[in-house]
ZAMARGU-4260 file (C-alpha; in steps of 0.2 Angstrom, whole numbers, plus 5000, padded with zeros to 4 digits):
<rodrens>
0) 5150/5147/5003 | 5147/5158/5018 | 5150/5150/5036 | 5141/5160/5049 | 5149/5160/5066
5) 5139/5157/5082 | 5148/5172/5088 | 5140/5183/5075 | 5126/5189/5085 | 5129/5184/5103
10) 5147/5186/5108 | 5143/5181/5126 | 5133/5166/5122 | 5147/5155/5127 | 5153/5167/5141
15) 5156/5162/5159 | 5141/5154/5168 | 5135/5169/5176 | 5131/5177/5159 | 5124/5162/5151
20) 5107/5163/5159 | 5104/5180/5153 | 5110/5177/5136 | 5099/5161/5134 | 5084/5171/5140
25) 5087/5185/5128 | 5089/5172/5114 | 5072/5164/5119 | 5064/5181/5119 | 5071/5185/5102
30) 5065/5168/5095 | 5048/5171/5102 | 5046/5188/5094 | 5053/5182/5078 | 5040/5168/5077
35) 5026/5180/5082 | 5030/5194/5070 | 5033/5181/5056 | 5016/5173/5058 | 5007/5189/5059
40) 5015/5196/5044 | 5012/5181/5034 | 4994/5181/5038 | 4992/5199/5034 | 4999/5197/5017
45) 4988/5183/5011 | 4971/5183/5003 | 4961/5166/5005 | 4955/5161/4988 | 4944/5146/4994
50) 4925/5148/4993 | 4913/5152/4978 | 4921/5153/4961 | 4912/5157/4944 | 4913/5142/4933
55) 4910/5136/4915 | 4913/5119/4906 | 4922/5121/4889 | 4919/5104/4882 | 4922/5111/4864
60) 4939/5119/4869 | 4934/5136/4863 | 4937/5147/4878 | 4954/5153/4873 | 4949/5158/4856
65) 4934/5167/4863 | 4944/5175/4877 | 4933/5168/4891 | 4945/5177/4903 | 4937/5193/4898
70) 4919/5187/4901 | 4909/5182/4917 | 4907/5163/4918 | 4889/5157/4919 | 4891/5144/4933
75) 4896/5142/4951 | 4908/5130/4960 | 4915/5128/4977 | 4934/5127/4979 | 4944/5118/4985
80) 4936/5103/4977 | 4932/5095/4961 | 4919/5096/4948 | 4913/5079/4954 | 4912/5084/4973
85) 4901/5099/4966 | 4890/5087/4957 | 4895/5094/4940 | 4899/5083/4925 | 4891/5070/4914
90) 4881/5055/4919 | 4890/5038/4918 | 4885/5029/4902 | 4893/5016/4890 | 4903/5030/4881
95) 4911/5038/4897 | 4929/5041/4891 | 4937/5032/4906 | 4955/5036/4910 | 4963/5018/4913
100) 4966/5002/4903 | 4951/4990/4904 | 4960/4974/4901 | 4944/4964/4903 | 4931/4972/4892
105) 4918/4958/4894 | 4907/4970/4903 | 4902/4978/4887 | 4898/4961/4879 | 4892/4947/4891
110) 4874/4944/4893 | 4876/4943/4912 | 4880/4961/4912 | 4866/4967/4901 | 4855/4974/4915
115) 4870/4984/4921 | 4872/4992/4904 | 4854/4998/4903 | 4851/5017/4904 | 4847/5022/4922
120) 4856/5006/4929 | 4874/5008/4923 | 4885/4999/4935 | 4903/4995/4931 | 4913/4980/4938
125) 4931/4986/4935 | 4933/5001/4947 | 4923/5013/4959 | 4910/5023/4949 | 4910/5042/4951
130) 4893/5051/4952 | 4898/5062/4938 | 4912/5062/4925 | 4921/5075/4915 | 4937/5075/4905
135) 4942/5090/4896 | 4943/5109/4899 | 4934/5119/4913 | 4936/5137/4918 | 4936/5145/4935
140) 4935/5163/4939 | 4936/5174/4955 | 4936/5193/4959 | 4949/5198/4972 | 4951/5215/4980
145) 4969/5220/4982 | 4972/5231/4997 | 4983/5246/4998 | 4995/5237/5009 | 5000/5225/4995
150) 5007/5240/4985 | 5026/5239/4980 | 5025/5220/4983 | 5026/5205/4972 | 5011/5193/4971
155) 5011/5174/4971 | 4996/5165/4967 | 4997/5148/4976 | 4986/5133/4971 | 4991/5118/4981
160) 4985/5104/4969 | 4976/5108/4953 | 4971/5093/4942 | 4978/5095/4930 | 4985/5107/4918
165) 4982/5125/4922 | 4983/5142/4912 | 4980/5157/4923 | 4975/5175/4918 | 4975/5190/4930
170) 4962/5202/4921 | 4967/5199/4903 | 4985/5195/4905 | 4991/5177/4904 | 5003/5171/4917
175) 5007/5156/4908 | 5003/5137/4910 | 5009/5124/4922 | 5007/5105/4922 | 5014/5098/4938
180) 5004/5083/4945 | 5013/5082/4962 | 5017/5100/4967 | 5008/5116/4969 | 5005/5128/4954
185) 5012/5145/4958 | 5010/5160/4947 | 5022/5175/4951 | 5018/5193/4947 | 5035/5201/4950
190) 5029/5219/4949 | 5013/5216/4959 | 4996/5222/4956 | 4987/5238/4958 | 4975/5242/4972
195) 4957/5237/4969 | 4948/5223/4960 | 4956/5211/4949 | 4949/5195/4940 | 4958/5178/4942
200) 4953/5166/4928 | 4960/5148/4928 | 4958/5136/4914 | 4960/5118/4919 | 4962/5103/4907
205) 4962/5086/4914 | 4963/5078/4897 | 4978/5066/4894 | 4982/5069/4876 | 4995/5083/4876
210) 5006/5074/4889 | 5005/5056/4891 | 5011/5050/4908 | 5001/5034/4907 | 4983/5032/4908
215) 4985/5019/4923 | 4996/5031/4932 | 4989/5033/4950 | 4991/5052/4948 | 4977/5052/4935
220) 4968/5035/4933 | 4950/5030/4936 | 4957/5014/4944 | 4960/5024/4960 | 4957/5042/4964
225) 4949/5046/4947 | 4953/5059/4934 | 4945/5074/4942 | 4945/5092/4936 | 4947/5105/4950
230) 4959/5112/4963 | 4962/5105/4981 | 4972/5110/4996 | 4978/5128/5000 | 4973/5142/4988
235) 4979/5159/4992 | 4986/5175/4985 | 5002/5180/4993 | 5010/5197/4994 | 5029/5196/4996
240) 5043/5208/4996 | 5050/5211/4979 | 5066/5205/4986 | 5062/5188/4994 | 5067/5171/4999
245) 5062/5160/4985 | 5067/5143/4991 | 5077/5135/5006 | 5085/5118/5005 | 5093/5110/5020
250) 5107/5096/5018 | 5111/5087/5035 | 5128/5081/5039 | 5126/5071/5055 | 5145/5066/5056
255) 5150/5084/5057 | 5135/5090/5067 | 5130/5103/5055 | 5118/5107/5040 | 5122/5116/5024
260) 5108/5128/5019 | 5106/5132/5001 | 5096/5149/4999 | 5088/5155/4983 | 5081/5173/4981
265) 5070/5182/4969 | 5073/5201/4966 | 5062/5211/4955 | 5071/5227/4958 | 5084/5233/4945
270) 5098/5236/4957 | 5106/5226/4970 | 5098/5225/4987 | 5107/5225/5004 | 5099/5215/5017
275) 5101/5205/5034 | 5099/5187/5034 | 5094/5178/5050 | 5094/5159/5053 | 5090/5148/5067
280) 5084/5130/5070 | 5074/5123/5084 | 5066/5107/5090 | 5051/5105/5100 | 5059/5091/5110
285) 5062/5098/5128 | 5079/5088/5128 | 5085/5096/5112 | 5100/5108/5113 | 5095/5126/5111
290) 5103/5133/5095 | 5108/5151/5092 | 5101/5164/5080 | 5114/5168/5067 | 5114/5184/5056
295) 5124/5190/5041 | 5124/5205/5030 | 5121/5200/5012 | 5118/5208/4995 | 5105/5201/4982
300) 5104/5205/4964 | 5099/5197/4948 | 5117/5189/4946 | 5119/5186/4965 | 5103/5176/4969
305) 5109/5161/4979 | 5120/5157/4993 | 5125/5143/5005 | 5126/5144/5024 | 5134/5131/5035
310) 5124/5131/5052 | 5131/5121/5067 | 5119/5110/5075 | 5127/5110/5092 | 5136/5096/5102
315) 5122/5083/5102 | 5109/5086/5088 | 5094/5074/5089 | 5094/5062/5075 | 5078/5057/5065
320) 5073/5039/5062 | 5057/5028/5064 | 5060/5027/5082 | 5065/5044/5086 | 5056/5056/5073
325) 5065/5072/5079 | 5060/5086/5067 | 5069/5102/5067 | 5062/5118/5060 | 5073/5130/5051
330) 5067/5148/5051 | 5075/5160/5039 | 5071/5179/5038 | 5077/5191/5025 | 5076/5210/5030
335) 5078/5223/5016 | 5071/5240/5014 | 5058/5232/5003 | 5051/5222/5018 | 5054/5206/5027
340) 5053/5189/5018 | 5052/5173/5029 | 5053/5155/5026 | 5051/5140/5038 | 5056/5123/5033
345) 5056/5106/5042 | 5071/5095/5041 | 5079/5080/5051 | 5096/5076/5055 | 5098/5059/5047
350) 5108/5050/5034 | 5099/5036/5024 | 5112/5026/5014 | 5115/5009/5006 | 5130/4998/5011
355) 5131/4982/5002 | 5114/4974/5002 | 5108/4983/5017 | 5100/5000/5020 | 5107/5010/5034
360) 5098/5024/5044 | 5111/5035/5053 | 5123/5020/5052 | 5111/5007/5059 | 5103/4993/5048
365) 5085/4996/5043 | 5072/4985/5035 | 5058/4992/5026 | 5041/4985/5030 | 5030/4994/5018
370) 5014/4995/5009 | 5008/5004/4993 | 4997/5019/4993 | 4988/5020/4976 | 4979/5036/4979
375) 4962/5027/4982 | 4952/5040/4992 | 4933/5035/4989 | 4924/5049/4998 | 4932/5064/4988
380) 4941/5055/4974 | 4957/5064/4979 | 4969/5063/4993 | 4967/5073/5009 | 4978/5089/5011
385) 4976/5091/5029 | 4989/5084/5041 | 4976/5076/5053 | 4970/5064/5040 | 4988/5058/5036
390) 4992/5056/5054 | 4977/5044/5055 | 4983/5034/5040 | 5001/5033/5046 | 4995/5028/5064
395) 4985/5014/5057 | 5000/5008/5046 | 5011/5009/5062 | 4999/4998/5072 | 5001/4985/5058
400) 5020/4986/5061 | 5024/4995/5045 | 5037/5009/5043 | 5037/5012/5025 | 5025/5018/5011
405) 5028/5018/4992 | 5017/5030/4982 | 5014/5021/4967 | 5015/5032/4952 | 5010/5048/4961
410) 5016/5061/4974 | 5007/5064/4990 | 5003/5081/4996 | 5014/5091/5008 | 5003/5086/5023
415) 5008/5068/5020 | 5026/5072/5021 | 5023/5082/5037 | 5014/5067/5045 | 5027/5055/5040
420) 5041/5066/5047 | 5031/5066/5064 | 5028/5048/5065 | 5044/5041/5057 | 5039/5034/5041
425) 5051/5031/5026 | 5043/5036/5009 | 5047/5031/4992 | 5039/5044/4981 | 5037/5043/4962
430) 5035/5056/4948 | 5017/5053/4944 | 5020/5041/4929 | 5017/5023/4924 | 5024/5024/4907
435) 5016/5008/4900 | 5002/5005/4889 | 4999/5022/4881 | 5015/5030/4887 | 5033/5027/4885
440) 5050/5033/4892 | 5066/5034/4882 | 5058/5037/4865 | 5059/5056/4865 | 5041/5059/4869
445) 5037/5075/4879 | 5036/5064/4895 | 5055/5062/4895 | 5058/5080/4898 | 5043/5082/4909
450) 5050/5069/4921 | 5065/5079/4924 | 5055/5095/4927 | 5043/5086/4938 | 5056/5078/4949
455) 5065/5094/4951 | 5049/5102/4957 | 5046/5088/4969 | 5064/5090/4976 | 5061/5109/4978
460) 5044/5107/4987 | 5047/5091/4997 | 5066/5088/4997 | 5069/5094/5015 | 5057/5082/5023
465) 5067/5068/5032 | 5054/5055/5027 | 5057/5058/5009 | 5071/5044/5008 | 5068/5036/4991
470) 5063/5041/4973 | 5059/5032/4957 | 5053/5039/4941 | 5037/5029/4943 | 5030/5011/4940
475) 5035/4997/4928 | 5041/5007/4912 | 5041/5003/4894 | 5050/5011/4880 | 5064/5005/4867
480) 5077/5015/4876 | 5070/5015/4894 | 5085/5007/4902 | 5097/5020/4895 | 5085/5034/4899
485) 5082/5029/4917 | 5100/5025/4920 | 5104/5043/4915 | 5089/5049/4926 | 5096/5040/4941
490) 5114/5046/4938 | 5107/5064/4937 | 5099/5063/4954 | 5113/5054/4962 | 5124/5069/4957
495) 5112/5082/4961 | 5105/5078/4979 | 5112/5065/4991 | 5098/5066/5004 | 5089/5051/4997
500) 5092/5035/4987 | 5087/5033/4969 | 5081/5018/4958 | 5075/5018/4940 | 5057/5012/4942
505) 5047/5002/4953 | 5048/4984/4946 | 5062/4987/4934 | 5074/4989/4926 | 5088/4983/4938
510) 5104/4992/4934 | 5121/4994/4942 | 5120/5013/4944 | 5104/5012/4955 | 5106/5014/4974
515) 5094/5000/4977 | 5083/4988/4967 | 5064/4987/4967 | 5061/4970/4959 | 5047/4958/4959
520) 5058/4942/4959 | 5059/4939/4978 | 5041/4935/4982 | 5030/4920/4984 | 5019/4923/4969
525) 5026/4931/4954 | 5015/4937/4940 | 5009/4923/4929 | 5016/4909/4940 | 4998/4903/4945
530) 4999/4885/4953 | 5018/4884/4950 | 5021/4897/4964 | 5030/4890/4979 | 5014/4892/4990
535) 5004/4881/4978 | 5017/4870/4970 | 5027/4864/4986 | 5021/4857/5002 | 5020/4870/5015
540) 5036/4875/5025 | 5044/4890/5032 | 5063/4887/5029 | 5065/4895/5012 | 5071/4913/5008
545) 5076/4923/4993 | 5095/4923/4995 | 5097/4914/4978 | 5086/4927/4970 | 5096/4942/4976
550) 5113/4933/4975 | 5119/4944/4961 | 5112/4960/4968 | 5125/4974/4971 | 5114/4985/4982
555) 5099/4983/4993 | 5084/4974/4986 | 5066/4979/4990 | 5053/4967/4984 | 5040/4974/4973
560) 5022/4973/4976 | 5022/4957/4986 | 5006/4948/4991 | 4992/4953/4981 | 4981/4940/4990
565) 4963/4943/4989 | 4948/4942/5001 | 4930/4941/4997 | 4920/4957/4996 | 4913/4964/5012
570) 4896/4970/5007 | 4893/4979/5023 | 4906/4991/5017 | 4894/4998/5004 | 4886/5009/5016
575) 4903/5018/5019 | 4904/5025/5002 | 4895/5041/5006 | 4905/5052/4994 | 4907/5054/4975
580) 4914/5036/4971 | 4901/5022/4973 | 4904/5004/4974 | 4894/4998/4959 | 4906/4984/4957
585) 4902/4978/4975 | 4883/4979/4970 | 4886/4968/4955 | 4895/4955/4965 | 4882/4956/4978
590) 4868/4953/4966 | 4878/4938/4959 | 4879/4930/4976 | 4860/4933/4979 | 4856/4925/4962
595) 4865/4910/4967 | 4856/4909/4984 | 4872/4911/4993 | 4870/4928/5001 | 4868/4921/5018
600) 4886/4915/5017 | 4893/4932/5012 | 4901/4936/5030 | 4907/4918/5031 | 4916/4919/5014
605) 4924/4936/5020 | 4930/4929/5036 | 4936/4912/5030 | 4945/4920/5014 | 4952/4933/5026
610) 4960/4920/5037 | 4968/4912/5022 | 4973/4929/5015 | 4982/4933/5032 | 4991/4916/5031
615) 4998/4920/5014 | 5004/4937/5019 | 5012/4930/5034 | 5021/4917/5023 | 5026/4931/5011
620) 5033/4943/5024 | 5042/4930/5034 | 5051/4924/5019 | 5057/4942/5016 | 5062/4943/5035
625) 5072/4926/5033 | 5082/4932/5019 | 5100/4938/5025 | 5103/4956/5022 | 5087/4959/5013
630) 5082/4977/5010 | 5063/4976/5013 | 5046/4973/5005 | 5032/4983/4998 | 5015/4975/5000
635) 5001/4977/4987 | 4994/4980/4999 | 4988/4983/5016 | 4973/4991/5010 | 4961/4987/4995
640) 4964/4992/4978 | 4947/4996/4971 | 4952/4996/4952 | 4960/4985/4939 | 4945/4973/4940
645) 4943/4976/4959 | 4958/4969/4968 | 4952/4966/4986 | 4970/4963/4992 | 4969/4972/5009
650) 4967/4967/5027 | 4961/4985/5027 | 4947/4992/5016 | 4949/5007/5004 | 4945/5018/5019
655) 4960/5011/5029 | 4948/5002/5041 | 4950/4985/5048 | 4939/4971/5041 | 4938/4962/5058
660) 4947/4946/5054 | 4964/4952/5060 | 4970/4966/5071 | 4985/4977/5069 | 4992/4969/5085
665) 4990/4951/5078 | 4998/4957/5061 | 5013/4965/5069 | 5017/4948/5077 | 5025/4944/5060
670) 5028/4962/5054 | 5037/4973/5066 | 5054/4978/5071 | 5058/4962/5081 | 5051/4946/5074
675) 5056/4928/5079 | 5056/4916/5065 | 5053/4897/5066 | 5061/4888/5051 | 5048/4874/5050
680) 5054/4862/5036 | 5035/4856/5036 | 5019/4859/5045 | 5012/4842/5046 | 5020/4829/5058
685) 5017/4811/5064 | 5017/4808/5083 | 5032/4797/5081 | 5043/4812/5075 | 5053/4825/5084
690) 5049/4843/5081 | 5066/4850/5076 | 5065/4868/5072 | 5079/4881/5069 | 5074/4898/5077
695) 5080/4914/5070 | 5077/4932/5073 | 5075/4948/5062 | 5078/4963/5074 | 5078/4980/5067
700) 5074/4989/5083 | 5080/5005/5091 | 5095/4997/5099 | 5104/4980/5102 | 5096/4968/5114
705) 5107/4964/5129 | 5106/4947/5138 | 5090/4941/5131 | 5083/4924/5134 | 5071/4918/5121
710) 5057/4907/5127 | 5045/4896/5118 | 5030/4885/5121 | 5018/4874/5112 | 4999/4875/5116
715) 4984/4865/5110 | 4968/4873/5103 | 4962/4876/5121 | 4977/4886/5126 | 4984/4873/5137
720) 5003/4873/5137 | 5009/4856/5132 | 5028/4859/5131 | 5039/4874/5135 | 5057/4879/5136
725) 5070/4893/5133 | 5085/4896/5122 | 5102/4902/5127 | 5103/4919/5134 | 5113/4931/5122
730) 5116/4948/5116 | 5107/4951/5100 | 5113/4963/5086 | 5103/4973/5074 | 5100/4963/5057
735) 5092/4947/5052 | 5097/4929/5050 | 5102/4930/5069 | 5103/4912/5076 | 5094/4909/5092
740) 5096/4890/5093 | 5085/4875/5090 | 5069/4869/5097 | 5069/4850/5099 | 5053/4842/5105
745) 5047/4824/5104 | 5029/4823/5099 | 5026/4805/5106 | 5014/4812/5119 | 5002/4817/5106
750) 4990/4803/5105 | 4977/4810/5093 | 4976/4821/5079 | 4979/4839/5085 | 4981/4857/5079
755) 4995/4864/5089 | 5003/4881/5090 | 5022/4885/5093 | 5024/4902/5102 | 5041/4911/5103
760) 5045/4927/5113 | 5061/4937/5111 | 5060/4953/5121 | 5046/4963/5113 | 5044/4951/5099
765) 5031/4938/5099 | 5027/4926/5084 | 5017/4910/5082 | 5014/4896/5070 | 5000/4883/5068
770) 5006/4865/5064 | 4997/4848/5064 | 5001/4831/5072 | 4993/4815/5067 | 4995/4798/5074
775) 5008/4788/5065 | 4997/4772/5066 | 4978/4774/5065 | 4966/4762/5073 | 4959/4749/5062
780) 4941/4754/5058 | 4928/4740/5059 | 4915/4748/5046 | 4906/4742/5031 | 4910/4758/5021
785) 4914/4754/5003 | 4928/4766/4998 | 4931/4769/4979 | 4938/4781/4966 | 4925/4775/4953
790) 4906/4777/4953 | 4904/4761/4944 | 4892/4746/4945 | 4901/4739/4961 | 4897/4756/4970
795) 4879/4756/4963 | 4876/4738/4969 | 4882/4744/4987 | 4870/4759/4987 | 4856/4748/4980
800) 4858/4736/4994 | 4857/4751/5007 | 4876/4752/5009 | 4888/4766/5012 | 4899/4772/4999
805) 4914/4784/5000 | 4918/4791/4983 | 4935/4799/4983 | 4938/4806/4966 | 4955/4807/4956
810) 4959/4825/4951 | 4953/4828/4933 | 4938/4816/4935 | 4925/4830/4935 | 4918/4837/4919
815) 4923/4855/4915 | 4905/4861/4916 | 4902/4852/4933 | 4917/4861/4941 | 4932/4853/4933
820) 4936/4869/4925 | 4937/4878/4941 | 4956/4882/4944 | 4957/4876/4962 | 4973/4879/4972
825) 4978/4882/4990 | 4982/4900/4990 | 4970/4915/4989 | 4966/4923/4972 | 4981/4933/4966
830) 4976/4951/4962 | 4959/4946/4954 | 4953/4935/4940 | 4947/4949/4929 | 4963/4958/4927
835) 4974/4942/4926 | 4963/4934/4913 | 4958/4920/4925 | 4976/4916/4932 | 4975/4901/4944
840) 4969/4899/4958 | 4951/4905/4955 | 4946/4900/4973 | 4948/4908/4990 | 4950/4892/5001
845) 4938/4882/5010 | 4923/4885/5022 | 4917/4872/5034 | 4909/4869/5050 | 4924/4863/5061
850) 4912/4854/5072 | 4904/4843/5059 | 4906/4825/5065 | 4914/4820/5048 | 4929/4831/5053
855) 4931/4825/5071 | 4947/4817/5068 | 4954/4830/5056 | 4956/4845/5066 | 4952/4861/5057
860) 4945/4878/5059 | 4931/4885/5047 | 4945/4891/5035 | 4960/4885/5026 | 4976/4881/5035
865) 4991/4872/5031 | 4983/4855/5033 | 4972/4859/5018 | 4986/4862/5006 | 4987/4843/5001
870) 4968/4842/4999 | 4967/4857/4988 | 4981/4852/4977 | 4973/4835/4974 | 4956/4840/4972
875) 4941/4844/4960 | 4928/4857/4964 | 4911/4851/4962 | 4896/4863/4956 | 4884/4858/4969
880) 4869/4865/4960 | 4872/4853/4946 | 4869/4839/4959 | 4855/4847/4970 | 4851/4864/4976
885) 4847/4857/4993 | 4864/4850/4997 | 4874/4858/5011 | 4892/4853/5009 | 4903/4847/5023
890) 4917/4857/5016 | 4914/4871/5003 | 4926/4879/4991 | 4924/4898/4991 | 4922/4903/4973
895) 4928/4919/4964 | 4916/4933/4968 | 4914/4936/4949 | 4906/4919/4947 | 4900/4916/4965
900) 4896/4898/4961 | 4891/4885/4974 | 4906/4874/4975 | 4908/4859/4986 | 4924/4849/4991
905) 4915/4836/5002 | 4897/4832/5002 | 4884/4819/5007 | 4868/4813/5000 | 4856/4798/4999
910) 4856/4789/4983 | 4843/4775/4980 | 4843/4764/4996 | 4860/4769/5001 | 4871/4783/5008
915) 4885/4792/4998 | 4899/4803/5003 | 4908/4812/4989 | 4925/4819/4991 | 4932/4830/4977
920) 4949/4826/4985 | 4958/4811/4980 | 4962/4803/4997 | 4969/4786/4991 | 4983/4789/4978
925) 5000/4789/4987 | 4992/4792/5004 | 5006/4783/5013 | 5016/4799/5008 | 5002/4811/5012
930) 4998/4811/5030 | 4984/4824/5028 | 4975/4813/5015 | 4977/4798/5026 | 4970/4807/5041
935) 4955/4815/5032 | 4951/4798/5025 | 4951/4790/5042 | 4940/4804/5049 | 4927/4802/5035
940) 4927/4783/5036 | 4924/4783/5055 | 4910/4796/5053 | 4902/4785/5039 | 4903/4770/5050
945) 4893/4779/5064 | 4875/4782/5067 | 4879/4801/5064 | 4880/4798/5045 | 4863/4801/5040
950) 4862/4812/5025 | 4845/4820/5022 | 4846/4826/5004 | 4840/4813/4990 | 4850/4814/4974
955) 4845/4804/4958 | 4859/4792/4953 | 4859/4801/4936 | 4864/4817/4944 | 4879/4809/4951
960) 4884/4801/4935 | 4883/4817/4926 | 4898/4824/4936 | 4911/4813/4928 | 4921/4814/4912
</rodrens>
């Protein structure tokens, strides 16, 4: 190892004060000149390869045998781009060879999809539909004119992101093949090229048969970005000295205030070359300490092509984290008689570590508030490669309180790392594989070796970025020896590079050797739980956590793909799809809603289901924040996932845009560095009870909070403060499960049914919770409403005499075809019903007019809140069109967008001489233990006893009878 002294070039840099200013000025001038010369030299030694290329499809794969690299190709294409962005490929039909597992193949069979299978009207429901499709081999060709100035230089052909497997020829000489999915393909010609014209020919194969990474891997799948053929990003021919810097890796040591720089060189001359190496680091922050330029005489030969340099970072190097994303640039210059070779790499002074069950960044606890990026970019069908696009995306995520992104089975482009560095995001990057379905790890397939090769390419390309803090092989693996294989993979990387933490795969397996666990156990709804999940099976509360689920964990746990809560499609979004991927799935769902004459409710379905979706995400996130020493969570997701049956799980759409039922500011109340937490044991109270709520804090901010006084208040729906107070002043450390005290408040002053809101403020953290208070003793109603659970002779007699009947049905009373087969639950749909084979619930909450007089004594918004949990879990959905197409229900159930049925929970009608109100909710059984049911029953009975109960729609008694088993 070579240690360069700061005195190596400026002996007087630390001289007496009188000399310092001149030395410092001289240093700045040298740095400026170095930067300017480096920039000009690099531009002069490049040929931009973007623009028009010759092109030809090779669907029969005969190009190599026929030596297409020796002929002029017969088509044209623009690069960077894909065949699809150029409008080249096959039309979509029923034989399109999609890349991705279609779990629900009913599209190809069901009569209801017949019109979407017709030629000229092909529309698929399971993912976004490209305008053209091609899977196979295509050839690209361009003539370049090599200038005289490139003489005696090596040539590197740099292709930032081809998709996928490339073979490259210059003239008739093959430079080999490359198959990276996540890094640039670079083809080096050590001896260079002669002056004049040369032909570059590239064969690209986006087939998946030769190397199976998994057809659902987001690096290649049609579920998200699509399996495109082409090249995106930077494309250039680079002339470099025959003795050059091949790679630079920077290893920060914040304790000792230094970096270790590992340098790798290429030399294409037979003899050893003497050179001068110059290194300096700088930071654009004005407060950053100015660092010296260091030089060293070195020798480079074929057997002496790497070295290590220790570079001091001054007395007070600026550290990098989410709050202080201080990025340094390290500039390295190698001068030999063969020319100057320059490299500039960004790095951060940071240490991301695991200590017990907690992540630490630079010694301070950190909690990962993350989402997935699944490579869904509908305009182009591939991810952006410019930094401004990524700055926009990360800024949006930051506005929602996030600090972490997991790249599900793919690796983002360089620009994503650069943007994450600047904005302070922690990235989990994966090796472009989901070895499940058609792929396996640990079975000796070519994928096993490729994952090592790809991960090494990733480390070489992106390893310096401070944002690159975590790595996994990919997603949810299979393979008979996958545990052993991935254990060896983790151990290999832990020994090789300590700049980040490693785990096996996202989801599983959990092994002792990992630095952290990425497991689906600690979340509200696990795969397949259906109505047995905590949010559906247990009365609502906010005092549980996942301590028991991570009890045996030896290191930090990040919960895998939490949420997956759906919202109704936003059909206004269709017009946003101006690129190559079209929302034909949305068009199918839109048609279904129109056929069922419910299209006028489309926006209402979106907003109401969106409010329920947010409630579910709030519950999921707060459970994670309440868990002592938890590592963090990864949402699936903050934005929609357009594939796998159409998983509309985002509060943002696939363009990272708001859906207008929640803002980033509102979301960050429960998802941010500082979040107050009220541990409600329940959300439904009587007014003879005392609200007794433990208050905790999750605080993972930039610093400790000194002498903070938490405050609280309780407001009614009009914003009037009914109660308020403060908790004890105290210093608050970093971490979670921080006890702030208890709120104890009598509710005796509440004399009617009310929705109230508890608000808590702690420094910059604000959070709120809705809860409901009902009278413990309800006034006795003097009405002649006959309430029953059976539509029997007694009920009919009342109706025939002009009476009023409240029919409140027991769960299970409705025939399957009349709505009894609808899997109703409280939560939103999990992922989507197509991909989960109809996993319950199949509904998206309620929609009602909160001002309807039937609900005057049952406070509600137009959407589901916690007071509807009891009703939804004791209910039957009723198909309203089986009763009457004219019925407008008092409370509607929002059906799955695949079926889009008109479902009612509470409706009214005229039957014979009387008036009938039907409740799909059982309001009688055990209602002494069900305050919501008792209160709703009271509200309905009071309404029915008034003159305002005047249903307009007439229904034949036989239609009512047909509903029941």
